[in-house]
N, CA, C and O atoms as a CHARMM CRD file, in Angstrom:
* protein
*
  256
    1    1 MET  N    117.85600 106.90600 102.32800 PROA 1      0.00000
    2    1 MET  CA   116.79000 107.38400 101.48500 PROA 1      0.00000
    3    1 MET  C    116.56000 106.36200 100.37000 PROA 1      0.00000
    4    1 MET  O    117.50400 105.90200  99.72800 PROA 1      0.00000
    5    2 LEU  N    115.32000 106.02300 100.15900 PROA 2      0.00000
    6    2 LEU  CA   114.91800 105.13300  99.07600 PROA 2      0.00000
    7    2 LEU  C    114.50300 105.99400  97.89300 PROA 2      0.00000
    8    2 LEU  O    113.66800 106.88600  98.04400 PROA 2      0.00000
    9    3 ILE  N    115.07300 105.74300  96.71600 PROA 3      0.00000
   10    3 ILE  CA   114.72900 106.50000  95.51900 PROA 3      0.00000
   11    3 ILE  C    114.09000 105.55200  94.52100 PROA 3      0.00000
   12    3 ILE  O    114.66000 104.51300  94.18500 PROA 3      0.00000
   13    4 LEU  N    112.90300 105.91400  94.04700 PROA 4      0.00000
   14    4 LEU  CA   112.15200 105.08300  93.11500 PROA 4      0.00000
   15    4 LEU  C    111.75800 105.87700  91.88300 PROA 4      0.00000
   16    4 LEU  O    111.55400 107.08800  91.96100 PROA 4      0.00000
   17    5 LYS  N    111.65100 105.20100  90.74700 PROA 5      0.00000
   18    5 LYS  CA   111.08700 105.81300  89.55200 PROA 5      0.00000
   19    5 LYS  C    109.62600 105.41200  89.47000 PROA 5      0.00000
   20    5 LYS  O    109.27500 104.27000  89.76600 PROA 5      0.00000
   21    6 ARG  N    108.78500 106.33100  89.07700 PROA 6      0.00000
   22    6 ARG  CA   107.36800 106.04600  88.89000 PROA 6      0.00000
   23    6 ARG  C    106.91300 106.70200  87.60100 PROA 6      0.00000
   24    6 ARG  O    107.39400 107.77800  87.24500 PROA 6      0.00000
   25    7 LYS  N    105.99500 106.06700  86.90500 PROA 7      0.00000
   26    7 LYS  CA   105.38900 106.62900  85.70400 PROA 7      0.00000
   27    7 LYS  C    104.05400 107.23800  86.07900 PROA 7      0.00000
   28    7 LYS  O    103.57900 107.07900  87.20400 PROA 7      0.00000
   29    8 LEU  N    103.45200 107.93600  85.13200 PROA 8      0.00000
   30    8 LEU  CA   102.16000 108.57300  85.35000 PROA 8      0.00000
   31    8 LEU  C    101.14900 107.54700  85.87000 PROA 8      0.00000
   32    8 LEU  O    101.03500 106.44500  85.33300 PROA 8      0.00000
   33    9 ASP  N    100.42900 107.91900  86.90600 PROA 9      0.00000
   34    9 ASP  CA    99.39000 107.10800  87.56400 PROA 9      0.00000
   35    9 ASP  C     99.92500 105.95400  88.40700 PROA 9      0.00000
   36    9 ASP  O     99.13200 105.23200  89.01100 PROA 9      0.00000
   37   10 GLU  N    101.23400 105.75600  88.47000 PROA 10     0.00000
   38   10 GLU  CA   101.77000 104.70800  89.33500 PROA 10     0.00000
   39   10 GLU  C    101.80300 105.20300  90.77500 PROA 10     0.00000
   40   10 GLU  O    101.89800 106.40200  91.03500 PROA 10     0.00000
   41   11 ARG  N    101.72400 104.25500  91.70500 PROA 11     0.00000
   42   11 ARG  CA   101.61900 104.57800  93.13000 PROA 11     0.00000
   43   11 ARG  C    102.72600 103.92800  93.94100 PROA 11     0.00000
   44   11 ARG  O    103.33700 102.93900  93.53600 PROA 11     0.00000
   45   12 ILE  N    102.95800 104.52300  95.09800 PROA 12     0.00000
   46   12 ILE  CA   103.82000 103.95900  96.13100 PROA 12     0.00000
   47   12 ILE  C    102.96500 103.91700  97.39400 PROA 12     0.00000
   48   12 ILE  O    102.30900 104.90100  97.73500 PROA 12     0.00000
   49   13 THR  N    102.97300 102.78800  98.08400 PROA 13     0.00000
   50   13 THR  CA   102.21000 102.66200  99.32500 PROA 13     0.00000
   51   13 THR  C    103.17300 102.40300 100.47600 PROA 13     0.00000
   52   13 THR  O    104.06000 101.55300 100.38500 PROA 13     0.00000
   53   14 ILE  N    102.98300 103.15300 101.56500 PROA 14     0.00000
   54   14 ILE  CA   103.80500 103.01900 102.76700 PROA 14     0.00000
   55   14 ILE  C    102.88900 102.54700 103.88400 PROA 14     0.00000
   56   14 ILE  O    101.91400 103.21700 104.22300 PROA 14     0.00000
   57   15 ASP  N    103.20600 101.38500 104.45700 PROA 15     0.00000
   58   15 ASP  CA   102.43500 100.87100 105.59000 PROA 15     0.00000
   59   15 ASP  C    102.99000 101.44900 106.88100 PROA 15     0.00000
   60   15 ASP  O    104.19600 101.40100 107.12200 PROA 15     0.00000
   61   16 THR  N    102.11400 101.99000 107.70400 PROA 16     0.00000
   62   16 THR  CA   102.51100 102.48200 109.02800 PROA 16     0.00000
   63   16 THR  C    101.61100 101.83100 110.06500 PROA 16     0.00000
   64   16 THR  O    100.61600 101.19500 109.71800 PROA 16     0.00000
   65   17 SER  N    101.95100 101.98700 111.31600 PROA 17     0.00000
   66   17 SER  CA   101.11600 101.41600 112.37500 PROA 17     0.00000
   67   17 SER  C     99.75600 102.10500 112.44800 PROA 17     0.00000
   68   17 SER  O     98.81400 101.56200 113.02400 PROA 17     0.00000
   69   18 ASP  N     99.65100 103.31500 111.86000 PROA 18     0.00000
   70   18 ASP  CA    98.40100 104.07700 111.88700 PROA 18     0.00000
   71   18 ASP  C     97.58800 103.93000 110.61100 PROA 18     0.00000
   72   18 ASP  O     96.51500 104.52400 110.50200 PROA 18     0.00000
   73   19 GLY  N     98.06500 103.16000 109.64500 PROA 19     0.00000
   74   19 GLY  CA    97.35800 103.00400 108.38000 PROA 19     0.00000
   75   19 GLY  C     98.31100 103.17500 107.21600 PROA 19     0.00000
   76   19 GLY  O     99.52400 103.27300 107.40300 PROA 19     0.00000
   77   20 GLN  N     97.76200 103.21000 106.01600 PROA 20     0.00000
   78   20 GLN  CA    98.57900 103.31100 104.82200 PROA 20     0.00000
   79   20 GLN  C     98.65600 104.74200 104.30400 PROA 20     0.00000
   80   20 GLN  O     97.70700 105.51700 104.42500 PROA 20     0.00000
   81   21 ILE  N     99.80100 105.07300 103.72800 PROA 21     0.00000
   82   21 ILE  CA    99.99700 106.33700 103.02800 PROA 21     0.00000
   83   21 ILE  C    100.28000 105.96300 101.58200 PROA 21     0.00000
   84   21 ILE  O    101.18200 105.17100 101.30800 PROA 21     0.00000
   85   22 THR  N     99.50900 106.53300 100.65000 PROA 22     0.00000
   86   22 THR  CA    99.67500 106.24600  99.23600 PROA 22     0.00000
   87   22 THR  C    100.05500 107.52200  98.50800 PROA 22     0.00000
   88   22 THR  O     99.42400 108.56300  98.68900 PROA 22     0.00000
   89   23 ILE  N    101.08900 107.43500  97.68700 PROA 23     0.00000
   90   23 ILE  CA   101.55200 108.56800  96.89200 PROA 23     0.00000
   91   23 ILE  C    101.43300 108.16700  95.42900 PROA 23     0.00000
   92   23 ILE  O    101.93100 107.11600  95.02600 PROA 23     0.00000
   93   24 GLN  N    100.77000 109.01000  94.63200 PROA 24     0.00000
   94   24 GLN  CA   100.54500 108.71300  93.22500 PROA 24     0.00000
   95   24 GLN  C    101.01300 109.87000  92.35500 PROA 24     0.00000
   96   24 GLN  O    100.77000 111.03400  92.67100 PROA 24     0.00000
   97   25 VAL  N    101.69100 109.54100  91.25100 PROA 25     0.00000
   98   25 VAL  CA   102.06900 110.55900  90.27100 PROA 25     0.00000
   99   25 VAL  C    100.80300 110.86400  89.46800 PROA 25     0.00000
  100   25 VAL  O    100.29800 109.99900  88.75300 PROA 25     0.00000
  101   26 THR  N    100.28900 112.09500  89.58600 PROA 26     0.00000
  102   26 THR  CA    99.04100 112.46300  88.91900 PROA 26     0.00000
  103   26 THR  C     99.25800 113.25000  87.63800 PROA 26     0.00000
  104   26 THR  O     98.38300 113.27900  86.77300 PROA 26     0.00000
  105   27 GLN  N    100.41900 113.88900  87.50700 PROA 27     0.00000
  106   27 GLN  CA   100.69500 114.65400  86.29900 PROA 27     0.00000
  107   27 GLN  C    102.19600 114.87300  86.18700 PROA 27     0.00000
  108   27 GLN  O    102.87700 115.10000  87.18700 PROA 27     0.00000
  109   28 ILE  N    102.70500 114.80400  84.96300 PROA 28     0.00000
  110   28 ILE  CA   104.10600 115.11800  84.69400 PROA 28     0.00000
  111   28 ILE  C    104.10800 116.39900  83.87500 PROA 28     0.00000
  112   28 ILE  O    103.56100 116.44600  82.77300 PROA 28     0.00000
  113   29 LEU  N    104.72600 117.43200  84.42100 PROA 29     0.00000
  114   29 LEU  CA   104.72800 118.74500  83.78000 PROA 29     0.00000
  115   29 LEU  C    105.94600 118.90100  82.88500 PROA 29     0.00000
  116   29 LEU  O    107.05900 118.54300  83.27200 PROA 29     0.00000
  117   30 ALA  N    105.73900 119.42500  81.70900 PROA 30     0.00000
  118   30 ALA  CA   106.84100 119.63200  80.76000 PROA 30     0.00000
  119   30 ALA  C    107.77300 120.72200  81.26500 PROA 30     0.00000
  120   30 ALA  O    107.36800 121.62700  81.99500 PROA 30     0.00000
  121   31 ALA  N    109.01600 120.61100  80.86300 PROA 31     0.00000
  122   31 ALA  CA   110.00400 121.61600  81.24300 PROA 31     0.00000
  123   31 ALA  C    109.72800 122.91900  80.50000 PROA 31     0.00000
  124   31 ALA  O    109.37900 122.91900  79.32000 PROA 31     0.00000
  125   32 GLU  N    109.88900 124.01100  81.20700 PROA 32     0.00000
  126   32 GLU  CA   109.79000 125.33400  80.59800 PROA 32     0.00000
  127   32 GLU  C    111.20200 125.88500  80.51500 PROA 32     0.00000
  128   32 GLU  O    112.12600 125.33500  81.11400 PROA 32     0.00000
  129   33 GLU  N    111.36800 126.95600  79.78200 PROA 33     0.00000
  130   33 GLU  CA   112.70500 127.52900  79.60900 PROA 33     0.00000
  131   33 GLU  C    113.33100 127.85900  80.96100 PROA 33     0.00000
  132   33 GLU  O    112.78900 128.65100  81.73200 PROA 33     0.00000
  133   34 GLY  N    114.46500 127.24800  81.23400 PROA 34     0.00000
  134   34 GLY  CA   115.18500 127.50500  82.47500 PROA 34     0.00000
  135   34 GLY  C    114.61300 126.79400  83.69700 PROA 34     0.00000
  136   34 GLY  O    115.11600 126.97800  84.80500 PROA 34     0.00000
  137   35 VAL  N    113.56700 125.98400  83.51300 PROA 35     0.00000
  138   35 VAL  CA   112.92700 125.28800  84.63800 PROA 35     0.00000
  139   35 VAL  C    112.95100 123.78800  84.35700 PROA 35     0.00000
  140   35 VAL  O    112.63900 123.35600  83.24700 PROA 35     0.00000
  141   36 HSD  N    113.31600 123.00500  85.35100 PROA 36     0.00000
  142   36 HSD  CA   113.34100 121.55200  85.20200 PROA 36     0.00000
  143   36 HSD  C    111.92500 120.98800  85.16600 PROA 36     0.00000
  144   36 HSD  O    110.97800 121.62200  85.63000 PROA 36     0.00000
  145   37 ARG  N    111.79800 119.79500  84.61300 PROA 37     0.00000
  146   37 ARG  CA   110.50700 119.11200  84.64100 PROA 37     0.00000
  147   37 ARG  C    110.12300 118.84700  86.09400 PROA 37     0.00000
  148   37 ARG  O    110.98200 118.73200  86.96900 PROA 37     0.00000
  149   38 SER  N    108.84400 118.75600  86.32600 PROA 38     0.00000
  150   38 SER  CA   108.38300 118.44400  87.67400 PROA 38     0.00000
  151   38 SER  C    107.15500 117.55000  87.57700 PROA 38     0.00000
  152   38 SER  O    106.62000 117.32600  86.49100 PROA 38     0.00000
  153   39 VAL  N    106.71900 117.04500  88.71300 PROA 39     0.00000
  154   39 VAL  CA   105.54400 116.17200  88.75800 PROA 39     0.00000
  155   39 VAL  C    104.55600 116.70800  89.78900 PROA 39     0.00000
  156   39 VAL  O    104.92900 117.42000  90.72200 PROA 39     0.00000
  157   40 LYS  N    103.29600 116.35300  89.60100 PROA 40     0.00000
  158   40 LYS  CA   102.28000 116.60300  90.61600 PROA 40     0.00000
  159   40 LYS  C    102.00700 115.27100  91.28900 PROA 40     0.00000
  160   40 LYS  O    101.86400 114.24200  90.62900 PROA 40     0.00000
  161   41 LEU  N    101.93700 115.30400  92.61600 PROA 41     0.00000
  162   41 LEU  CA   101.70700 114.09800  93.40000 PROA 41     0.00000
  163   41 LEU  C    100.37700 114.18200  94.12500 PROA 41     0.00000
  164   41 LEU  O     99.98900 115.24700  94.60400 PROA 41     0.00000
  165   42 GLY  N     99.69200 113.07700  94.20200 PROA 42     0.00000
  166   42 GLY  CA    98.50100 112.95500  95.03700 PROA 42     0.00000
  167   42 GLY  C     98.87800 112.10700  96.23300 PROA 42     0.00000
  168   42 GLY  O     99.54100 111.08100  96.07900 PROA 42     0.00000
  169   43 ILE  N     98.46500 112.52000  97.43000 PROA 43     0.00000
  170   43 ILE  CA    98.82600 111.80000  98.65100 PROA 43     0.00000
  171   43 ILE  C     97.55600 111.46500  99.41700 PROA 43     0.00000
  172   43 ILE  O     96.75500 112.34700  99.72700 PROA 43     0.00000
  173   44 GLU  N     97.37900 110.18600  99.72000 PROA 44     0.00000
  174   44 GLU  CA    96.28500 109.73200 100.57900 PROA 44     0.00000
  175   44 GLU  C     96.90300 109.24000 101.87700 PROA 44     0.00000
  176   44 GLU  O     97.81100 108.40900 101.86500 PROA 44     0.00000
  177   45 ALA  N     96.40800 109.75500 102.99400 PROA 45     0.00000
  178   45 ALA  CA    96.95600 109.38300 104.29400 PROA 45     0.00000
  179   45 ALA  C     95.85400 109.48400 105.33900 PROA 45     0.00000
  180   45 ALA  O     94.85200 110.16500 105.12200 PROA 45     0.00000
  181   46 PRO  N     96.03500 108.80600 106.47800 PROA 46     0.00000
  182   46 PRO  CA    95.07100 108.97300 107.55600 PROA 46     0.00000
  183   46 PRO  C     94.92900 110.46200 107.90500 PROA 46     0.00000
  184   46 PRO  O     95.90300 111.21100 107.83500 PROA 46     0.00000
  185   47 ARG  N     93.74500 110.87600 108.27100 PROA 47     0.00000
  186   47 ARG  CA    93.44000 112.28600 108.50800 PROA 47     0.00000
  187   47 ARG  C     94.39000 112.93800 109.51700 PROA 47     0.00000
  188   47 ARG  O     94.72500 114.11400 109.37700 PROA 47     0.00000
  189   48 HSD  N     94.82200 112.19300 110.52300 PROA 48     0.00000
  190   48 HSD  CA    95.67200 112.79000 111.57100 PROA 48     0.00000
  191   48 HSD  C     97.13400 112.96600 111.12700 PROA 48     0.00000
  192   48 HSD  O     97.91300 113.58200 111.85400 PROA 48     0.00000
  193   49 CYS  N     97.52300 112.44600 109.96500 PROA 49     0.00000
  194   49 CYS  CA    98.89700 112.61500 109.46900 PROA 49     0.00000
  195   49 CYS  C     99.08000 114.00900 108.89900 PROA 49     0.00000
  196   49 CYS  O     98.27200 114.46700 108.09000 PROA 49     0.00000
  197   50 ARG  N    100.13000 114.67700 109.31500 PROA 50     0.00000
  198   50 ARG  CA   100.45700 115.99200 108.76100 PROA 50     0.00000
  199   50 ARG  C    101.34100 115.78400 107.54100 PROA 50     0.00000
  200   50 ARG  O    102.30800 115.02400 107.59100 PROA 50     0.00000
  201   51 ILE  N    101.01400 116.45100 106.45900 PROA 51     0.00000
  202   51 ILE  CA   101.81400 116.38900 105.24400 PROA 51     0.00000
  203   51 ILE  C    102.36400 117.78600 105.01800 PROA 51     0.00000
  204   51 ILE  O    101.60800 118.72800 104.77600 PROA 51     0.00000
  205   52 LEU  N    103.67700 117.91700 105.09600 PROA 52     0.00000
  206   52 LEU  CA   104.32400 119.22900 105.03300 PROA 52     0.00000
  207   52 LEU  C    105.21400 119.32900 103.81000 PROA 52     0.00000
  208   52 LEU  O    105.87500 118.36100 103.43500 PROA 52     0.00000
  209   53 ARG  N    105.23300 120.48700 103.19400 PROA 53     0.00000
  210   53 ARG  CA   106.20400 120.79500 102.13900 PROA 53     0.00000
  211   53 ARG  C    107.37100 121.48700 102.81400 PROA 53     0.00000
  212   53 ARG  O    107.20800 122.55900 103.39600 PROA 53     0.00000
  213   54 GLU  N    108.51900 120.89700 102.74500 PROA 54     0.00000
  214   54 GLU  CA   109.69000 121.39200 103.47800 PROA 54     0.00000
  215   54 GLU  C    110.04400 122.82900 103.11900 PROA 54     0.00000
  216   54 GLU  O    110.47600 123.58700 103.98800 PROA 54     0.00000
  217   55 GLU  N    109.86900 123.22400 101.84600 PROA 55     0.00000
  218   55 GLU  CA   110.24200 124.58400 101.46400 PROA 55     0.00000
  219   55 GLU  C    109.27700 125.62200 102.02000 PROA 55     0.00000
  220   55 GLU  O    109.59400 126.81100 102.03400 PROA 55     0.00000
  221   56 VAL  N    108.10100 125.18900 102.48200 PROA 56     0.00000
  222   56 VAL  CA   107.11200 126.11400 103.04000 PROA 56     0.00000
  223   56 VAL  C    107.11500 126.07000 104.56900 PROA 56     0.00000
  224   56 VAL  O    107.05500 127.10900 105.22700 PROA 56     0.00000
  225   57 THR  N    107.18400 124.87600 105.12100 PROA 57     0.00000
  226   57 THR  CA   107.14000 124.68700 106.56600 PROA 57     0.00000
  227   57 THR  C    108.37500 123.92100 107.01200 PROA 57     0.00000
  228   57 THR  O    108.42000 122.70100 106.85500 PROA 57     0.00000
  229   58 PRO  N    109.38000 124.59700 107.56500 PROA 58     0.00000
  230   58 PRO  CA   110.57300 123.88500 108.01400 PROA 58     0.00000
  231   58 PRO  C    110.23300 122.80100 109.03000 PROA 58     0.00000
  232   58 PRO  O    109.38600 123.00300 109.90000 PROA 58     0.00000
  233   59 ILE  N    110.88000 121.67600 108.92100 PROA 59     0.00000
  234   59 ILE  CA   110.67100 120.56600 109.84800 PROA 59     0.00000
  235   59 ILE  C    111.45700 120.86200 111.12200 PROA 59     0.00000
  236   59 ILE  O    112.57200 121.37900 111.05400 PROA 59     0.00000
  237   60 ALA  N    110.88700 120.54000 112.27900 PROA 60     0.00000
  238   60 ALA  CA   111.55500 120.80000 113.56400 PROA 60     0.00000
  239   60 ALA  C    112.95800 120.22300 113.53000 PROA 60     0.00000
  240   60 ALA  O    113.15800 119.09500 113.07900 PROA 60     0.00000
  241   61 GLY  N    113.91700 120.97900 113.99600 PROA 61     0.00000
  242   61 GLY  CA   115.29800 120.53500 114.03200 PROA 61     0.00000
  243   61 GLY  C    116.09400 120.97600 112.81900 PROA 61     0.00000
  244   61 GLY  O    117.31900 120.85800 112.81000 PROA 61     0.00000
  245   62 ASP  N    115.41200 121.48800 111.78400 PROA 62     0.00000
  246   62 ASP  CA   116.10500 121.94600 110.57800 PROA 62     0.00000
  247   62 ASP  C    116.46800 123.41300 110.63000 PROA 62     0.00000
  248   62 ASP  O    117.17700 123.90600 109.75300 PROA 62     0.00000
  249   63 ARG  N    115.99700 124.11300 111.63600 PROA 63     0.00000
  250   63 ARG  CA   116.29000 125.55400 111.72800 PROA 63     0.00000
  251   63 ARG  C    117.66400 125.76900 112.31400 PROA 63     0.00000
  252   63 ARG  O    118.10300 124.99900 113.16800 PROA 63     0.00000
  253   64 PRO  N    118.36200 126.82100 111.86000 PROA 64     0.00000
  254   64 PRO  CA   119.71100 127.11200 112.39500 PROA 64     0.00000
  255   64 PRO  C    119.67200 127.55300 113.84400 PROA 64     0.00000
  256   64 PRO  O    120.71600 127.83200 114.43300 PROA 64     0.00000
């Protein structure tokens, strides 16, 4: 796993054989009581790429 730090509006670009995927930090949310800080991400990808949130849609092979 590659771990990177990004500031507001900074981007990460991933080149794939099907095109580029760009991830941008669009907002940094302040911590609330008992809740850690979080970020909002913008993702640009080729239309045929599926973008899944793991906590909502389990990835195949992750089910018991």
